[in-house]
C-alpha positions in Angstrom: 98.1 -20.2 -68.7 96.8 -22.8 -65.9 95.4 -21.9 -62.7 97.6 -23.6 -60.2 96.3 -24.4 -56.3 98.5 -21.9 -55.3 97.1 -18.9 -56.9 94.0 -20.3 -55.4 95.4 -20.5 -52.2 96.9 -17.5 -52.4 93.7 -15.2 -53.5 91.9 -17.1 -50.6 94.9 -15.6 -48.0 94.8 -12.2 -49.8 91.3 -11.7 -49.1 91.1 -13.2 -45.7 93.8 -11.0 -44.5 91.5 -8.1 -45.8 88.9 -9.2 -43.8 91.5 -9.2 -41.0 92.8 -5.8 -41.2 89.3 -4.5 -41.3 88.4 -6.3 -38.9 91.3 -5.7 -36.7 90.7 -1.6 -37.2 87.2 -1.9 -35.8 88.6 -3.3 -33.2 91.0 -1.0 -32.3 88.6 1.9 -33.0 86.0 0.1 -30.3 88.4 -0.5 -27.4 91.0 2.0 -27.4 88.7 5.1 -29.6 92.1 5.6 -31.4 91.7 5.5 -35.4 95.1 3.3 -36.5 95.8 4.5 -40.3 97.7 1.4 -39.9 95.1 -1.0 -40.5 94.0 0.8 -43.9 96.9 0.7 -45.4 98.1 -3.0 -44.2 94.4 -4.0 -45.6 94.9 -1.4 -48.7 98.2 -3.8 -49.2 96.7 -7.1 -48.8 93.5 -6.0 -51.1 96.3 -5.2 -54.4 97.7 -8.6 -53.6 94.6 -10.5 -53.6 93.3 -8.3 -56.7 96.4 -9.5 -58.9 95.8 -13.0 -58.0 92.1 -12.2 -58.5 93.3 -10.9 -62.0 95.3 -14.3 -62.8 92.7 -16.8 -61.8 90.1 -15.2 -63.8 92.0 -15.5 -66.7 93.3 -12.0 -67.4 96.9 -12.7 -67.4 97.4 -10.6 -70.8 98.4 -7.1 -68.8 101.4 -8.9 -67.0 103.1 -5.4 -66.9 99.7 -4.1 -64.8 99.5 -7.4 -62.9 103.8 -6.8 -61.7 102.7 -3.3 -61.0 99.9 -4.2 -58.4 102.5 -6.8 -56.6 105.0 -4.7 -56.2 102.1 -1.7 -54.7 100.7 -4.1 -52.6 104.7 -5.0 -51.1 105.2 -1.5 -50.6 102.1 -0.4 -48.6 102.8 -3.8 -46.3 105.8 -2.6 -45.7 104.7 1.1 -45.1 102.2 -0.3 -42.8 104.9 -2.4 -40.8 106.8 0.7 -40.5 104.1 2.6 -39.1 103.0 0.3 -36.6 106.4 -0.1 -35.2 106.4 4.2 -35.1 102.4 3.8 -33.4 103.9 1.3 -30.6 106.6 3.5 -30.2 104.3 6.4 -29.3 102.0 4.0 -27.0 104.8 2.9 -25.3 105.9 6.1 -24.9 102.7 7.7 -23.4 102.3 4.6 -21.2 105.6 5.3 -20.1 105.5 8.8 -19.5 102.1 8.6 -17.1 103.7 5.6 -14.9 105.9 8.4 -13.9 
């Protein structure tokens, strides 16, 4: 299987987002003093995406069901992290409104 430029872009993008999510976790921890699990789940989801693209780029495409399972897991984790983010932001907003009253 021939590796295309798009697969290299996906690979770099995936690992870049993992690094950003880990950085966001530590920035949130330092500035707010809170551990938001959303960041860890987001980094794991994008890590699975990057792992699947790494397997494709390295030529390990014989395990196609494994790669598809990793991709599916990454999509589930990213969607789950977005839901966790909305829940957390709602909690923060409610906390701020209750302290302002």
